[in-house]
C-alpha positions in Angstrom: -147.7 -59.3 250.8 -149.8 -56.4 252.2 -150.1 -53.1 250.3 -150.5 -49.8 252.1 -152.9 -47.1 251.1 -154.0 -43.7 252.5 -157.6 -44.3 251.6 -159.6 -47.5 250.6 -163.1 -47.1 249.1 -165.4 -50.1 249.0 -167.9 -49.6 246.2 -167.9 -47.5 243.1 -171.3 -46.0 243.0 -171.3 -42.7 244.9 -168.1 -43.9 246.5 -166.3 -43.3 243.2 -167.2 -39.6 243.3 -165.2 -39.0 246.5 -162.0 -38.4 244.6 -161.8 -34.7 244.2 -158.6 -32.8 243.6 -157.8 -33.1 247.4 -157.1 -36.8 246.8 -154.6 -36.4 244.1 -151.8 -36.5 246.7 -153.1 -39.6 248.4 -152.6 -43.3 247.5 -156.1 -44.6 247.0 -157.5 -48.1 246.6 -160.9 -48.6 245.0 -162.6 -52.0 245.5 -165.5 -53.2 243.4 -167.0 -56.7 243.5 -169.4 -56.1 240.6 -169.7 -53.8 237.6 -167.9 -50.5 238.0 -170.3 -47.6 238.7 -172.7 -49.1 241.2 -176.4 -49.9 241.2 -177.7 -46.5 240.0 -175.7 -46.5 236.8 -175.8 -50.1 235.8 -179.2 -51.5 236.9 -181.0 -48.9 239.0 -182.1 -45.3 238.6 -180.6 -44.5 235.2 -181.4 -47.6 233.1 -184.9 -48.0 234.7 -185.8 -44.4 233.8 -184.6 -44.9 230.2 -186.9 -48.0 230.0 -189.7 -46.0 231.7 -189.4 -43.3 229.0 -189.9 -45.9 226.3 -192.8 -47.3 228.3 -194.4 -43.9 228.5 -194.1 -43.5 224.7 -195.9 -46.9 224.3 -198.6 -45.8 226.7 -199.1 -42.5 224.9 -199.6 -44.3 221.6 -202.0 -46.8 223.2 -204.2 -44.1 224.6 -203.9 -41.5 221.8 -207.5 -41.9 220.7 -208.7 -39.9 223.6 -207.1 -36.8 222.0 -208.6 -37.5 218.6 -205.4 -39.1 217.3 -205.8 -42.7 216.0 -202.5 -44.5 216.4 -201.6 -48.1 216.8 -198.7 -49.8 218.7 -197.5 -52.3 216.1 -194.3 -53.7 217.6 -192.2 -53.4 220.7 -188.6 -54.1 219.7 -187.3 -55.1 223.2 -183.8 -55.8 222.1 -183.5 -52.4 220.4 -184.9 -50.7 223.5 -182.4 -52.5 225.7 -179.5 -51.8 223.3 -180.4 -48.1 223.3 -180.2 -48.1 227.1 -177.2 -50.2 227.7 -175.4 -48.9 224.6 -175.3 -45.6 226.5 -174.6 -47.0 230.0 -172.1 -49.8 229.5 -169.5 -47.6 227.9 -169.8 -45.1 230.7 -169.2 -47.8 233.3 -166.2 -49.2 231.4 -164.8 -45.8 230.8 -165.1 -44.8 234.4 -163.1 -47.9 235.4 -160.5 -47.3 232.7 -160.1 -43.7 233.9 -159.6 -44.6 237.5 -157.0 -47.3 236.5 -155.1 -44.7 234.5 -154.5 -42.6 237.5 -151.0 -43.0 239.1 -152.3 -42.7 242.6 -155.3 -45.0 242.3 -155.4 -48.8 242.3 -158.6 -50.5 241.3 -159.3 -54.0 242.8 -161.9 -56.2 241.3 -163.1 -58.5 244.0 -165.0 -58.8 247.3 -163.6 -57.1 250.3 -163.8 -58.2 253.9 -162.1 -57.0 257.1 -159.4 -59.1 258.6 -158.5 -56.4 261.1 -159.4 -52.8 262.1 -157.6 -51.3 259.1 -156.9 -54.5 257.1 -158.9 -55.8 254.2 -158.7 -59.0 252.2 -159.9 -58.8 248.6 -161.0 -62.0 247.0 -161.1 -62.1 243.3 -163.5 -64.3 241.2 -160.6 -66.6 240.4 -160.1 -67.4 244.0 -157.0 -65.4 244.6 -156.6 -63.0 247.4 -154.9 -59.7 248.1 -154.4 -57.9 251.4 -154.3 -54.1 251.9 -154.0 -51.7 254.9 -155.5 -48.2 254.7 -155.4 -45.3 257.1 -159.0 -44.4 256.2 -161.7 -46.8 254.8 -165.0 -45.7 253.2 -167.9 -48.1 253.2 -169.9 -47.4 250.1 -170.9 -51.0 249.1 -174.6 -50.2 248.5 -177.4 -52.8 248.9 -178.6 -56.0 247.3 -182.0 -57.5 246.5 -183.8 -59.0 249.5 -184.9 -62.5 248.9 -187.8 -63.6 251.1 -187.9 -67.1 252.6 -190.6 -68.5 250.4 -190.8 -72.3 250.3 -189.7 -73.6 246.9 -188.3 -70.3 245.7 -184.8 -71.5 245.5 -185.9 -74.4 243.2 -187.3 -72.2 240.4 -185.7 -69.6 238.2 -186.4 -66.0 239.1 -185.2 -62.5 238.4 -184.4 -59.5 240.7 -184.0 -55.9 239.8 -180.3 -56.6 239.3 -181.0 -59.0 236.4 -184.5 -58.5 234.9 -183.6 -55.6 232.5 -180.8 -57.6 230.9 -183.2 -60.4 229.6 -183.0 -60.8 225.8 -186.6 -61.8 225.2 -189.8 -60.4 226.7 -191.9 -63.0 228.5 -195.5 -63.2 227.6 -196.4 -63.1 231.3 -194.6 -61.9 234.5 -195.4 -62.4 238.2 -194.0 -59.6 240.4 -193.6 -60.2 244.1 -193.6 -57.0 246.0 -195.6 -53.8 246.4 -192.9 -51.1 246.6 -191.3 -48.7 244.1 -189.3 -51.4 242.3 -192.3 -53.5 241.7 -194.3 -50.5 240.6 -191.8 -49.3 238.1 -191.1 -52.8 236.7 -194.8 -53.4 236.3 -195.1 -50.2 234.3 -192.1 -51.0 232.1 -193.1 -54.6 231.2 -196.8 -54.0 231.2 -196.5 -51.1 228.7 -194.6 -53.4 226.4 -197.4 -55.9 226.3 -196.4 -58.4 229.1 -199.3 -59.8 231.1 -198.5 -58.6 234.6 -199.6 -60.1 237.9 -198.6 -58.3 241.1 -198.6 -60.2 244.5 -198.0 -58.0 247.6 -198.3 -58.7 251.3 -200.0 -55.4 251.7 -201.3 -52.6 249.6 -199.2 -51.0 246.9 -196.7 -48.2 247.9 -197.9 -48.5 251.5 -195.3 -46.0 252.7 -196.7 -43.2 250.6 -199.4 -40.9 251.9 -202.5 -42.9 252.4 -204.5 -41.1 249.7 -201.7 -41.5 247.2 -201.3 -45.2 248.0 -205.0 -45.7 247.8 -205.3 -44.0 244.4 -202.2 -45.8 243.0 -203.5 -49.1 244.2 -206.8 -48.4 242.5 -205.2 -47.5 239.2 -202.8 -50.5 239.2 -205.6 -52.9 240.1 -207.5 -51.6 237.1 -204.4 -51.9 234.9 -203.0 -55.2 236.1 -204.0 -58.4 237.9 -203.3 -57.8 241.6 -203.4 -60.0 244.7 -203.0 -57.6 247.7 -202.7 -58.4 251.4 -201.7 -61.8 250.3 -199.9 -64.6 252.1 -197.3 -66.2 249.8 -197.4 -69.9 250.5 -195.2 -71.6 248.0 -193.2 -71.3 244.8 -193.0 -74.2 242.4 -192.4 -75.1 238.7 -195.6 -74.8 236.6 -196.5 -76.5 233.4 -194.9 -75.8 230.0 -191.9 -74.2 231.6 -193.8 -71.6 233.7 -193.4 -70.8 237.4 -196.2 -71.0 239.9 -196.8 -69.0 243.0 -199.5 -70.1 245.5 -201.0 -67.4 247.7 -203.8 -67.1 250.2 -206.1 -64.0 249.8 -209.1 -63.5 252.1 -208.8 -67.2 253.2 -208.8 -68.6 249.6 -205.8 -70.4 248.2 -205.0 -69.3 244.7 -202.4 -70.5 242.2 -200.8 -68.0 239.8 -198.6 -69.1 236.9 -196.5 -67.1 234.5 -193.5 -67.4 232.1 -191.2 -65.4 234.4 -191.0 -64.3 238.0 -189.5 -61.1 239.4 -188.8 -60.9 243.1 -189.0 -57.2 244.1 -189.4 -57.3 247.8 -186.9 -54.6 248.8 -183.1 -54.3 249.2 -180.8 -55.1 252.0 -177.6 -53.1 252.9 -174.5 -55.0 251.7 -172.9 -55.2 255.1 -173.0 -58.9 255.8 -170.1 -59.9 253.6 -167.7 -57.3 254.9 -167.0 -58.9 258.2 -167.6 -55.6 259.9 -167.6 -57.2 263.4 -163.9 -58.0 262.9 -163.2 -54.2 262.6 -165.6 -53.3 265.4 -168.0 -51.4 263.1 -171.5 -51.3 264.5 -174.6 -52.0 262.5 -178.2 -51.7 263.5 -180.9 -54.4 263.6 -181.6 -54.1 259.9 -177.9 -54.3 258.9 -177.3 -50.6 258.2 -173.9 -49.2 259.3 -174.3 -46.8 262.2 -172.8 -43.4 261.6 -172.8 -40.0 263.3 -173.7 -36.6 261.7 -170.2 -36.5 260.2 -170.7 -40.0 258.6 -168.1 -41.5 260.8 -168.8 -45.1 261.9 -168.2 -46.4 265.4 -164.5 -47.0 264.5 -162.3 -43.9 263.9 -161.0 -43.7 260.4 -163.9 -45.8 258.9 -166.7 -43.9 257.2 -169.9 -44.9 255.5 -172.2 -43.5 252.9 -175.1 -44.5 250.7 -177.4 -47.5 250.8 -175.2 -49.3 253.3 -176.0 -46.7 256.0 -179.1 -44.8 254.9 -182.4 -46.7 254.7 -183.7 -44.1 252.2 -181.6 -45.9 249.6 -181.7 -42.9 247.2 -179.0 -41.8 244.8 -179.4 -38.1 245.6 -178.9 -38.8 249.4 -175.9 -41.0 248.6 -174.3 -38.2 246.4 -174.9 -35.7 249.2 -173.3 -38.0 251.7 -170.3 -38.6 249.4 -169.7 -34.8 249.3 -169.6 -34.7 253.1 -167.3 -37.7 253.4 -165.0 -36.4 250.6 -164.5 -33.2 252.6 -164.4 -34.6 256.1 -161.9 -37.3 255.4 -159.2 -34.8 254.2 -160.2 -31.9 256.5 -160.4 -33.5 260.0 -160.2 -30.1 261.7 -163.1 -28.7 259.7 -165.8 -31.4 259.8 -169.1 -30.8 258.1 -172.3 -32.3 259.3 -174.8 -34.0 257.0 -178.1 -32.3 256.5 -180.4 -34.2 254.2 -183.8 -32.8 255.3 -186.2 -32.8 253.7 -185.6 -36.0 251.7 -187.7 -36.2 248.5 -188.3 -39.3 246.4 -190.2 -40.2 243.3 -191.6 -43.4 241.8 -191.4 -43.5 238.0 -194.4 -45.7 237.4 -197.6 -45.1 235.5 -198.8 -43.0 237.2 -195.7 -41.2 238.5 -195.5 -40.3 242.2 -193.4 -37.8 244.1 -193.3 -37.1 247.8 -191.4 -35.0 250.4 -192.0 -34.6 254.1 -194.6 -36.1 256.3 -197.6 -38.2 255.3 -201.0 -37.5 256.9 -201.0 -40.9 258.6 -197.6 -40.1 260.2 -199.0 -36.8 261.5 -202.1 -38.4 262.8 -200.2 -41.1 264.7 -197.9 -38.5 266.2 -200.8 -36.4 267.3 -198.5 -33.5 268.4 -199.5 -30.7 266.0 -202.6 -29.3 264.3 -202.4 -29.5 260.5 -204.5 -28.7 257.5 -204.6 -30.4 254.1 -205.6 -29.4 250.6 -206.0 -31.5 247.4 -206.2 -30.2 243.9 -206.7 -32.4 240.8 -205.0 -32.3 237.5 -208.4 -32.1 235.9 -209.1 -28.8 237.6 -206.3 -26.9 235.9 -206.1 -25.9 232.2 -203.2 -28.1 231.3 -204.9 -31.0 233.0 -207.8 -30.4 230.6 -205.4 -30.8 227.7 -204.1 -34.0 229.2 -207.6 -35.4 229.7 -206.5 -36.3 233.3 -209.5 -37.1 235.5 -207.7 -39.2 238.2 -204.5 -37.6 239.5 -203.9 -34.9 242.1 -201.6 -33.0 244.4 -202.0 -33.2 248.1 -200.4 -30.7 250.5 -200.2 -30.7 254.3 -199.3 -27.6 256.3 -198.9 -26.7 260.0 -202.2 -25.0 261.0 -200.3 -22.4 263.1 -197.0 -21.7 261.5 -198.3 -22.2 257.9 -195.1 -24.0 256.9 -195.4 -27.0 254.6 -195.1 -30.3 256.4 -195.6 -32.7 253.4 -196.3 -32.7 249.7 -197.5 -35.6 247.7 -198.3 -35.7 244.0 -199.6 -38.6 241.8 -199.7 -38.0 238.1 -197.6 -37.0 235.1 -194.4 -35.0 235.8 -194.9 -35.4 239.5 -191.1 -35.6 240.1 -190.6 -32.2 238.5 -193.7 -30.5 239.9 -192.6 -31.2 243.5 -189.2 -29.5 243.2 -190.4 -26.0 244.1 -192.2 -27.4 247.1 -188.9 -29.1 248.3 -187.2 -25.7 248.0 -190.0 -24.0 249.9 -189.8 -26.5 252.7 -186.0 -26.3 252.9 -185.9 -22.5 253.2 -188.8 -22.2 255.6 -191.3 -20.4 253.4 -194.9 -20.4 254.4 -197.5 -21.9 252.1 -198.8 -18.3 251.6 -195.4 -17.1 250.5 -195.1 -20.0 248.1 -198.6 -19.5 246.7 -198.7 -15.7 246.4 -195.0 -14.6 246.4 -194.4 -15.2 242.7 -196.1 -15.6 239.4 -197.0 -19.0 238.0 -196.9 -19.4 234.3 -200.4 -19.9 232.8 -201.5 -22.4 231.6 -198.6 -24.5 232.7 -199.0 -27.7 234.7 -197.4 -25.9 237.7 -200.8 -24.3 238.3 -201.7 -27.6 239.9 -199.2 -26.8 242.8 -200.3 -23.2 242.9 -204.0 -24.0 243.3 -203.2 -26.6 246.0 -201.2 -24.0 247.9 -204.0 -21.5 247.6 -206.4 -23.9 249.2 -204.5 -24.3 252.4 
C-alpha cells in the first residue's frame, strides 16, 4: 500500500523547522533514520558547546594562579557532566518527536528513505519492514555523516566519531584524534581539559582553512598544549598492547607508532546523499556528493528541494536554518519565490583558544590577485580588558579593500571570539566602511570590544 502526502521531509534537523502555520492545511510526512532533531541538537553544535563550557571552567581553575587565585582541580565527574548535557537535550529531542506525532496532519516515519521513483519513497525500518509513500513535494534535509578515511586496519579496531564520542561513560586516559579541522580542535579541547592525554594526528596543519595567521597561531598553541603530529602520512591502524589502539604515521620521513586507550576519527563529514538513491529520481549531485540547487533551493527535479548539510558545504546550523526559512516559504508560495542570500557566512570554532571568522582570508585574496587590500592586527594584550585576562597570545586580524574601505575579512583568535565578531558581520552585510565601523559609534570602555575598535582604527 502506498500512502499519499502533500509534502515529505527527509531529516528532522532544520528540516523539522519547515512546518510553519502555512503547512497546517497540508498532509506532511517526516522521515528520520536516527534520533529526532538532527545532528546539531543531539551530537553537534549544542551538546559540544555545553561540554566546551565545562571544559572552559576546568581550564580557568587550572590557570587561576596567574590572577593571584590559588585553586586546584580535584575531580572531573565525567558522567555528571554528560548527564547535565544530555539531561537537557534528550527530553527536547523526544518532546519534539512526540509533538510532531500528535499533529493530525503529520505522520512521522522512523526509518531510512530511498527514492524508488521521481516522487516515490521507500522507508525501511530497523526491523526490516518497508513502507512506501508518494509526495507532491519532497525536501531533502538529511544532513551529513562522519567521513571515514581509507586507513589500512582501521576497520579492525574500535574507534569513535563525533556521533558517538560524547556518549562514552568513562573517560579514557589517552585519546588519539585523527584530523585537523574544527571537530578535532573542539574535541581535543573538551577531553584535554578534563585530563585526557591528547595526541592529534593531521595530514596538514591545524585549521588550515582559516586565515594563515590564525591557523599558524592556533597550531602553535595546540602544539604547546598537546602532542601533535602534523603534515603526517597515516600508514596503518592496529590493535596495541593492553587493549590500546595504535596508529602508525610517517612524519618528515620517520615512521612513528602512537598508542592510546581510545581513537577518535574526526576527518570531516560527508553529505548524506548516497543512501537516498537520488539517481532514481534524477536529482543531480556534485563530485563531492552535495545536492545541486538553484538560488531558490530547488534541485534539478521540480518539486524536490534541498537544504542544510546535504547541499551546503559550509555545514553550519545557522546556514541550514536560513535555508529552511527559504524552502518553507517557497514550497507553499510558488508564485512568490525568495532567493537565498547567505553572504557573508561566519563561523566559529569553540576550542581553546576560540576562533571566529567571516569573509575572505589573506591567502585567498593573495591567490586571486584582483584587488588591493590592507590588513591590521590588534592583540588582546593591547587593550585594557586583555590586561585583566593576562592574554599575551591572541589577536584580531582585519582585511579591508584599499580603495573602497569595505571590510573583506575578519578573523579573531581568543576568548569570546564568536561574540566579538558579530558587529563585524553586521558591518560587512550592510556595506559599512571600516571607518564608519570604527568611528561611527561609541565603544564601551574598558570592554573587550575595544579589541575590534582598535583593529578597525589601524586600517
